[in-house]
C-alpha positions as CSV (number, residue, x, y, z in Angstrom):
1,T,206.7,176.0,-23.3
2,E,208.1,179.3,-24.4
3,L,210.8,180.8,-22.2
4,S,210.2,184.4,-21.2
5,I,210.9,186.7,-18.3
6,P,207.3,186.7,-17.2
7,K,207.2,182.9,-17.2
8,Y,210.5,182.8,-15.3
9,R,209.1,185.1,-12.6
10,E,205.9,183.1,-12.4
11,V,207.6,179.8,-12.0
12,L,210.4,180.9,-9.6
13,G,207.8,182.9,-7.7
14,H,206.5,179.5,-6.5
15,F,209.7,179.1,-4.5
16,A,209.2,180.8,-1.1
17,T,212.3,182.6,0.2
18,G,213.3,184.4,3.3
19,V,214.1,188.1,3.0
20,V,217.3,189.8,4.1
21,V,218.9,193.2,4.0
22,I,222.5,193.2,3.0
23,A,224.4,196.4,4.1
24,A,227.8,197.8,4.3
25,V,229.5,201.1,5.2
26,T,231.1,203.0,2.3
27,P,233.0,206.3,2.3
28,D,229.7,207.9,1.4
29,G,227.8,206.3,4.4
30,P,225.8,203.2,4.8
31,V,224.4,201.4,1.8
32,G,222.0,198.4,1.6
33,F,219.5,196.5,-0.4
34,T,216.8,193.9,0.0
35,C,217.7,190.4,-1.2
36,Q,215.8,187.2,-1.4
37,S,218.6,185.3,-3.2
38,F,220.6,184.4,-0.1
39,A,221.7,181.0,1.2
40,G,224.2,179.2,3.3
41,L,227.0,177.8,1.2
42,S,229.6,176.0,3.3
43,L,230.2,174.7,6.8
44,E,234.0,174.4,6.4
45,P,234.8,177.2,6.1
46,L,231.6,179.1,7.1
47,L,230.4,180.8,4.0
48,V,227.2,182.3,2.7
49,T,226.2,183.4,-0.8
50,F,223.8,185.9,-2.4
51,A,223.0,187.4,-5.7
52,A,223.2,191.2,-6.2
53,Q,221.9,193.2,-9.1
54,R,225.0,194.3,-10.9
55,N,223.4,197.5,-12.3
56,G,221.5,198.4,-9.2
57,S,222.1,201.5,-7.1
58,S,223.5,199.7,-4.0
59,W,225.7,196.7,-4.8
60,P,228.1,198.6,-7.1
61,R,228.7,201.1,-4.3
62,M,229.3,198.5,-1.6
63,Q,231.2,195.7,-3.4
64,G,234.5,197.2,-2.4
65,A,233.6,197.7,1.3
66,G,235.0,194.3,2.3
67,S,232.8,193.8,5.3
68,L,229.0,193.5,5.3
69,A,226.1,192.6,7.5
70,I,223.1,190.5,6.6
71,S,219.9,191.0,8.6
72,V,217.3,188.3,8.3
73,L,214.0,190.2,8.4
74,G,211.1,189.2,10.8
75,E,207.5,188.9,9.9
76,D,206.8,192.5,11.0
77,Q,209.4,194.1,8.8
78,E,207.8,194.2,5.4
79,A,208.1,198.0,5.4
80,V,211.9,197.6,5.9
81,A,212.1,195.2,3.0
82,R,210.2,197.6,0.8
83,T,212.4,200.5,1.9
84,F,215.6,198.7,1.1
85,A,214.1,197.6,-2.3
86,T,213.6,201.2,-3.3
87,S,216.2,203.2,-5.3
88,G,217.0,206.8,-4.9
89,I,216.1,207.3,-1.3
90,D,218.0,207.5,2.0
91,K,217.2,203.9,3.1
92,F,218.7,204.3,6.5
93,A,216.8,207.5,7.5
94,A,213.7,205.9,8.8
95,V,215.1,202.5,9.8
96,A,216.7,201.8,13.2
97,W,220.2,200.2,12.9
98,S,223.5,199.9,14.6
99,P,227.0,199.1,13.5
100,G,228.0,195.4,13.9
101,T,231.3,194.3,15.3
102,N,232.7,194.8,11.7
103,G,231.1,198.2,11.4
104,A,228.5,197.2,8.9
105,P,224.8,198.2,9.6
106,I,222.7,195.7,11.4
107,I,218.9,196.3,11.1
108,A,217.1,196.5,14.4
109,G,214.3,194.0,15.0
110,A,215.7,191.4,12.6
111,I,215.5,187.8,13.7
112,A,219.1,187.0,12.9
113,H,222.3,188.8,11.9
114,I,225.3,187.6,10.0
115,E,228.5,189.6,9.7
116,A,230.8,188.6,6.9
117,T,233.8,189.5,4.7
118,I,233.4,189.5,0.9
119,E,235.6,186.7,-0.4
120,S,234.7,186.9,-4.1
121,F,232.0,187.7,-6.6
122,S,231.5,186.7,-10.2
123,E,229.2,187.9,-13.0
124,H,226.3,185.7,-14.0
125,G,223.7,187.3,-16.3
126,D,222.5,190.6,-14.8
127,H,223.7,189.7,-11.3
128,D,226.9,189.1,-9.4
129,V,227.0,186.0,-7.3
130,V,228.8,186.9,-4.0
131,V,230.6,184.5,-1.6
132,A,231.2,185.9,1.9
133,A,233.1,184.4,4.9
134,I,231.1,184.6,8.2
135,T,232.9,186.5,11.0
136,D,230.0,186.7,13.5
137,L,226.4,185.3,13.9
138,T,223.5,186.2,16.1
139,A,220.0,184.6,16.3
140,H,216.9,186.1,17.9
141,S,213.4,184.9,18.4
142,G,210.6,185.5,16.0
143,A,209.1,184.3,12.7
144,P,210.6,185.2,9.3
145,L,209.3,187.5,6.6
146,L,208.8,185.5,3.4
147,Y,208.6,186.3,-0.3
148,F,206.2,184.2,-2.4
149,R,204.5,184.7,-5.7
150,G,205.5,188.4,-5.9
151,G,204.3,189.3,-2.4
152,F,205.3,189.2,1.3
153,G,203.9,186.8,3.8
154,T,204.7,185.0,7.1
155,F,205.2,181.6,8.4
156,A,204.3,180.9,12.0
157,V,206.9,178.9,13.9
């Protein structure tokens, strides 16, 4: 089997993931991006991890913010996911949000929110792998928005 980017995308596309928006407040205002490479990392201490595109328009602007919020999107938030995956627009203009206890933007209607402090990040290929320490957690009812084979879907709970 020949390794290629299209083959990589095809094969890894068979792994369904949840969809989150990772956001922070910067001196220039709120910044955020859609992420499907997010996971719990540790119970002691409470840590999460995610991969952020190093050359993207959002992560380079927010990596020094210190605090961030992770909003787990619900099944009815595909438009939010698409908005935060788009570069060069005011992503927060048409999306309802409020500051979390750490000041980072929490997306309204998400089924869960995680507030965290960036502990570290390291370069791996074209992404940075970020480790963040959880400072607050909130869960709400609802089904998740999923990403599978290049498209969005839902899973009834």
